[in-house]
N, C-alpha and C positions, 0 to 999 in steps of 0.2 A: 393348715390355715383355711379359713372359709370366707367366701366373698359373695356379696349380692351383686348380680350381673344383669343388666338390661339386655334381653335377647332380641335379636332382629329376625323374626320370622312371623309371617302372617298366620301360621298355625297356632300361635299362642295368642289368645284373646284377652288375657289378663292385663291389669294395669299396674302390677307391682314387679319388682325385680325378682329373679329366681336365685336360689342359693347353690353354690358349687364349692367343691374343695380344690385346693391347689397346693402342690409341694413347693412352689416358688412364691416369693413375695411379689404381690401385684399392687400396683399403684392405681388409685382412682383415675379413671379416664383411659386406662390401658385397653386396647382392642385385643380380644382373645377369641379363639374358636371354642365353642361349647357344644356338647351334645344336647339335642332336643328331640325326643322320640327317636325316630330312625334317621335324623338329619344331623349334620354338623353345620352350625350357623355362627356368624359373627356376633359378638356381644361387647358391651362396654361395662367395665368394672365400675360399680357404684361406690362400694365401700367394703372394708373388712368387717366381719361380724363374728360373734361367738359361735361355737359349735352348736348346730341346731339339734333338736331332739327327733330328727327324722333322717333317713339315709340320703346321701347326696351323690351326685355324679362328679367325676373330676373334670375340671376345665382343661381344654386342650392347649395348643401352642399359642404363644403370643404373636399376634399379627403385626403389631406396630410397636416398636420399642419405646418411642416417645409418646407419652400419654396425651390425650386431648387436653387443650388448655383449660385451666380451672374456670374461666368465664363461660366457656362452652358448656361445661358440666352444670354450672349454676343455671344457665338458661334452660337446659334440658330438664333439670329438676323442677324449675318454675313452670315450664310448659306442661309437664305431666299433671300438675295441680290445677293450672288455670284453664287448660283445654282438655278435659278428661276424654280419653280415647285409648284404645289398645296400644300397648307399648311400641309395637312394631311400627305403627303409623307415625310415631314420634322419631324413633331411632333412624328410620329411613330418610328423615330430613337431615340428619347429622353425619351419616357416613355414606360414601358412594357405593354403588353396585360393583361387584367384582373385585373387591379389595382383598388381597391375599398376601401372605408373607413373600411369595415368589415375585409378585409385581413390585412390591415395595423395594426389594433388593436391587431392582433395575433403575431406581430413581437416583439421580445425582443432583445435589443441591448446588446450583451455580450462583456466583455473585452477580448482583444487579449492577447496571451501569451507574455512574455517578449522577446524582440528581443535578440536572442543569437548571440554569436560570429560566424561569417561566417566560416563554415567548408567546404572548397572547395580545389581542387588541388592547389598546390603552383603556383603562377603566373610565367610564363616564362619571360625571359628578355624582349622579344618583347611585351608581354602583359602588363608588368609594364610600359614600355615606352609609350604604347598606352594610358593607363589610366592617366599617367602624362600629356600627351598632351591634353587629353580631359578635365582634371581637370583645366589645366591652360588656356584653350581656352576661349576667351571672347565672341565669336559668339554663337548664340543660337542653330543653326543647324549644326550637324557634321555628316559626312559620315564615317562609319567604313567599309572600303573596305578591307575585309579579305578573302584570298583564302579559299576554302573549307578545313576544318579540322585545321584552324589556331587558333581556340579557341575563336570565337566571343561570345559564350554563357558564357564563364568564365568572359569576360569583362562585360557582362550584369549583372551577379550576383553581381560583385564588385560594379558597379555603383548603382544598386538597393539598396544594403546594405548601401552605403553612403547616399542615398536619404532617406531611412527609418530612419537612425540615425538622420537625420536633421529634422525629423518629417513630411516628405512630402510623398505623394503617387506616385507610378509609374504605368503607363499603358504600358503593354508589348503586342504588336500586333503580331499575327502570321497569315500566309496566311489562314489557317484553323486549328482549334484545333484538329480535327480528323486526320490531316496529320502530326502533330508535337507532338506526345505524349511525346517524350523525354524532350522537352522544359518545358512543364507544370509540368512534374515529377521533374525536376531539381529545379524548383521554389518552389514546395511544400516541397521538401526535405530541401531546404535552409531556407525558410521563414514560413513554417508551416501554421497555421490558418490565417495568414495575406494575403494569396493568395486566391483570389476569381476568379473563372472561369466564364466567360460570353460568351455564344455562343448559336446558334439556336438549336443545337441538345439536349439541356437540356429541360426538361419539362417546360411548361408555369409557373407552380408554383415555380420551382427552380429558373428560370430566374427572376421572380418577386421578390422572397425572396432575392436573391443575389443583385438585384438592390436596394432594400430597405435597405439592410445592408450597401451598399456603401453610400447611400444617408444620412443615419443616423449616420454613423461612425464618431467618434471624433479622431480616431487613424489612422496613416498612413497604407496604404494597398498596395498590389501588385495585379493589375487587369490584368488578362491574357485572351486574346480572339482575335477573328478576327476583321475586321475593325469596326464593330458595337460597340466594347468596347470603342471606342473614345468618345461615347456619354453618358457614365456612369456619374452620378451626383457627380463628385469629387469636393471637395471644397479646397483641399490643394495639388494640382498637382505639382510635382517637376521634373518629368522625363517622357518622352514618348520614347519608343524604338519600332521601326518597324523592325522586323526580316524578312529576305528574302525580302528586300524592293523593289526588282525588280518585284515581283510577280504580274501577271495580275489580280489576284483576289482582289487586293486592289482598283480596279476601280469598283464602283457600277454600274451595268448594267441596272438599272431601275431608274426612277425618285427618288431622285434628281441627279442621275448620278455623284456623287462626286468622286474625286480622294483623296484617304486616305492621301497621303503624304502632299497634299496642306491643307487639313483640320487639320491635325496634326500640321503643321507649325503655323497655325492660333491659334490653341488651346494652343500651347506652348507660343506664343506671349502674349495671353490674361493672362496666368498664370505666366508669367516670368519664364517659365520652359525650360529645355533643350530637344532637339529632336535629337535622335540618329538613323541614318539609317544604318542598318547592312545588308551587302550583299557581295557575292563574285563576282556578275555581276551587277554593277550599271546600271540603266537605262541611256541611252545616254542623254536624255533630262535633267534628274536630275544632271548628272555629269557636263553638260555644265553650268547649272545655278549655281551650287556650285562654279565652277571655276570663272564664270563671276562675282559673288558677293564676291569673296575672302573668302568663307567659308572653314572651315577646312576639309581636307580629311586625315584620319588616315589609313595608309596602313599597312597591315599585310600579310606576305608571308610565314612565317615559320610554319611547322607542330607543333601543340601544344603538342601532345603526344610524349613522348620520346624526348623532345626538347634537343638539344645539341648533340644527337647521330646521327649517319649516317642513314638516311632513304632513301631507294631506291624509286625513283618515279615509278609510275605504268608503266609496259611494255605495250606499245600501238601498236596494229596492225590495219592497215586500209585494209579492204577487199572490192575490187571493185565489186559491184553488177552486173556490165555488163559482168564480166568474169564468165560464168556459170560453168567453171571447178572448181571453189571454192565451188560449192554446189553439190557434188556428192552423199551425203547421205540424204540431205533434200533440199527442194525447197527454204526454208526460212532461215535456220540456216547453216552458213558456216562450212566447215570442221575445220577451225581454232577455231571457237567458240565451236564446239563440243569437240575438243581436250582439250580446256581449262576447260570446265565444267567437263569433265572426270577426269582431274587432281585434280580439287578442291574436287570432291567427294572422290577420293582415299586419299586425304590429310585430310579428314574430315572437309572441309571448304565449304563455301557457294558460290553460283552463283546468279547473278541478270541478268535477260534478259528483256530489255526495248523495248517497242514499244508503241508509243503514239496514238494508234488506238484501240478502243474497238471492241468487237464482234468476230465472227468467220471468215466471209468473207465480204469484203467491197462492192462488186458488185455482183448482182444476175442477170443473163441474159440468154436468149435463144440462144443456139448455132446455131440453124437453121435460125431464122429470125432476130436476134439481139435485140429483145425486152429486155428492162432493167427495173427492178423493181424500181419504183420511188414513193416517198411519194405523196399521192393525195393532201396533203395540202401544201407541200413545193417544190415539183418537185426535191428534192434531192435524191440521191441514198439511198435505204434502205439497212441496214446492216443485214447480216444473223447471227443469234445466234443459233448454233447447239444444245445447251443444251435443248432448248425448241422448236426447229424447227420453229422459228418465224423470220419475217422480221421487224426490228425496225427502226424508224426514230430517230436519236439522236438530232434533232432540236426541234420537237414538240411532241415526245413520241408516235406518231402513231405506231401501231403494228398490224400484221396479220400473219396468217399461210402462209407458202410458198406454192404456187400453185403446184399441181402435173403435170399440163400441162400448156404450154405457153398460156396466154389469147388472143394472137394475131393469132398464127398459130396452136395451139393445140399440138405442139411437146412436147414430154416428156423429151427432152434433155435440162433440166435446169441446168446450171453450176454456180459455185461460184468462184470468182476471188479476189485476194488480201487478205492478212492475217490481222486479228486483234488479240488481246491478247488471245482470247479463242482458236483460231486456233494454236497459238504458244504454249499455255499451253498443248493442246492435243498432239502436235508434241513432246514436251519435255517429256511428260508422256510415249509416245510410244518409244522414244529413250532411256529413262532412267527409266525403269519400277520399279526399286527398290528404287528410290529416293523419298523423300517427297517433293512434288511440290505444291505451292499455287500461285493463281493469285490474284492480287490486282488492282482493277479499280472501276469505278463508278457503275458497274453492281453487285458488291458484296452485299450479304445479310449482315445484321449487324454482324452475327456470323462469317462471312468470312472477315470482315474489318481488316484493318491494326491495328487499335487501339485494337481490341479484341484479336489479335494474336501477339501483340507486344512482349510479353515475349518469345514466341517460336521463333520469329525472332532473337532476341538478343542472345538467348542461342545457336542458330544454329540448333535447332530441325528441322526447315524448311530448306531443302538442296538447293532448287532452287526457287527463287522468279521470277514470271513473272508479268509484269504490266506496267501501264502507268506512268505519271509523279507523281502520288501519292507516288511511291516508291523512288522518288529522293529528297524528301524534309525532311530535319531534321533527316535523318536516319544515325546512327553510328553503324554499325554492325561489331563487333570485328572479326568474322570469315569469312567475305566476302572477297574473293580473285579474283573472276571473274566477270566482268561486260561485257555484250554483248548488243550492240545497233543494233537492227535488221534493222532499216531504219533511217539513220541520217538526211535524206533530207526532211522529211514530211513537216515541217513548211515552207521550201523554196518555196513550190508550191502554197502558198497562195498569191494572188495578193495584197500585202499590204507593205507599207514602213517599217514596223517593222519585216518583215519575217526573215531577217538575224539576227536581234537582238534576236528574240525568239530562233532561232537555236543556236546561241552562248550561250545563257543562259542555254538552255536545255543540250547541250553537256558538258558545264562546270560543271553543277550540277551532271549529271550522272557519268562523269569521277571521280568527287570528292567523290564518295561513297567508293572508294578503296584506298589502300595505305595511311591510316589515322593513322599509327603508331601501328597497330596491327599485320597484316600479309602482306607479299608482294602481290601486286595486278597486274592483267592483264586486259586490256580493249581491246575489239575487236569491231571495228566500221565498220559497213557495209554501204556503200554509193555509189551512182552513181556519186558523185562529190568530188573525193579525193583531189582536189586542191582548194576547196572553201575557201574563206577568213574566214568564221565563223568557219569552221572545223580546219583549220591550227592554227588560233590564240587561239582557245579554248584548243587545245592539248598542245600548248607551253605556255599557261598562259600569253598571250600577249594582255591584255585588252587595253593597251594604243594604240597599233597598230590598233586593231579593232575599238576602239573609233575614232581614227583619220580618218579612212576610212569612217565610218558611218557619222561623223559630216560633212565631205566634201560633201558626197552625198546629205545629207539633206539640206545643204546650197544651193547646185546647183539646187535642184528640189523644194525648198521652202516648206519644211516640218518642224514640230517641232524639235528643240526648236526655230526655227527662225520665226515661225508664230503660232498663235492660230487657232484651228480648231473648226468648228461647222458642225455636220452631221445632215441634215434634211431628214426625210423620211415620206412617205405616203403610205397607203394601199388602193387599189381600186379593184373593181370587175374584171377589165380587165387591161392588160398591157397598152393598148392605153390610157385609162382614167387616169392611174397613170402618164404616160408621159405628158399628157396634163395638169394635175394638177401641175406638176413640172414646166412646161414652163410658166404657168400663175404666179406661185409664183416667178419665176426668174424676170419676168417683174415688179412685185411689189417690189422686193428687189432693183432692179435697180433704181426705183423711189425714194428710200431713199437717193440716192447719197452718199453712204458711201464708204470709201476707202477699199474695200474688193475685193477678187478674187473669182469668182463663177465658180465651176467646175461641169459639168453635164448639164442636168440630165442623169442618167444611172440606169439600173436595179441594185438592191442591190445584194450582193454576194449570200444571200439566197433570191432568186427572188420571191418565194411564201411563205407566212406564213399564217397559218390558212385559207387556201383556197383563199387568196387574193394576188394580185400582189404588190410587194414592189419596189418602185423607190426611189432614193435618190439624194440629192444635197450636195456637199461639199463646204463650205465657208472657205476661209483663210483670216486672217487679222493680221496685226502687233499689233493691239490693241484689247484686249478682249472686251472692252466696245462696240465696233462696233457690235460684235456678240450678245451681250445682247440686243441691240436695235432691231436687226432682230428677236430675240426670242419674244420680246415684241410686235411685229407686226405680228406674225404668225396667220393665220386663223385656224379654227377648222380642225380636222382630220389630223393634222401634229404632228409628234413626233420629238424631238430634243435631241441631245446628245452633250453637250459642253465639250471640252477637251476629245474627244473620245480616247481610247487607241489604236484603230485600225479603219480602214475605211471599214472593211468588213460588 
């Protein structure tokens, strides 16, 4: 007998299954070991085929007696067509590392505890209405557009409970497990041992064991994890929830470059399951498609905590960064923000200071000749980290010690400009020496991470939080009364069509950390652009006005959702050779005679990566199939990202 098998090895760059022979009957979805060159690698049986007219190698031992569920195989087959990429990049999404027949024999399938009555806060009138709308809705995909603190998580638990009672499993996606500890804790408190966590921070053994538990389970589960949890081997899926559905981390930034929302929609369709997108700031493109297809949008505006009582909205002050009289005590932190932090401390409440830039200083330069410290691999500015006196590249991880003298003119007058979170942390510690201050960003050690310090955050033991967007996701801090945004305009300076959308999302999420039904809140926003559309609409919770402005601009300039995008890029030893390669490819694309618009060539936003020059071409088309044809005709040494979340 002969079988086509999807092989899991990066040494195979093809996108079709390979044919093997086997003396035993194999079912589609069975995991088997197969020879490939001088390796033995795992593979997934696709289907039985007729004897080919070429010699074949025999497949090895069966790894997993129980085949992968049919819906999982259907999703894999669809992924291979919708997101063209080498097979291994797809297979690695679906099966865990280190899976062998030996480890599977150690797994024991234990029964889950009886599903108990859901013990959660009483639903508010608005939440009850939202659940009624969702339950009565006939469409598969629903957007739960709930303002921050409107109680979306309570909706999730109710819907998950209903799904479990019906004998079906839920997949609950979060932007990152480490950034949303509250959500996973709520699920475990509500559903006990039926909750299985799946994410990359777990050890290989734990991830593998959890995957096997899901694959072998005959009982409904709640699977919580980042985007990769979508590929868990679930056989009775009834509900998919994408929390914070606007988050950029739901776009896979390496092959196969999938968009989580699109994959989730397909998985829901395959399983006849529901898909719920939960967010306070829906993506412009998602909102457009939902409206165009007549799908349901459930709107929630009321505060969930203390519902029915009068809750003061946060007091919001806008501080113009151009007026330096606002900054007499600190170069970066305004007098108004310092006053609010002082009041919070005296009231035994918390403050949160937000800046979406890591490090101590963003620019290192020579005051005498103007030399600037750039990454030798990327040509981007190196960021100064004062705690270890190093210059770091946040693109490629290059780092080195700061020179004592300018390498160009030998001057010792090296200066540091622009503040990152480490500089703000140092400034806060200097201004409030008696306060307990902690910084949260991607430079934290594990012991300093948000997840490790979550209890101290919630209890108020930490007086002042300083950090990047890590501290804006999923946090409900009962004692938080001051939020300060050091620089509200950062995202606006990126040359991309999503810049204003990212700014609106960021402002809405940060503002939404206060006045959540616990204590009164104050927000101080420092900006160079006090009249900006993203700022004004975020402050006033005017999503509809912001959406109308954005959709008008995108239609005018031909951006998604009105077209599909394809970003093509190439790396070459010189900028000139990269440009020449782009021009040659454009000639080949034009020969295909497809109805597409070609923009470029141009240097990429990160114009050097790993010592090579990167140029890119942007293709727009009203039909995605045209872009797939271009991908199918790409020469070697070209990378592609279909449906990119940005053009940077």
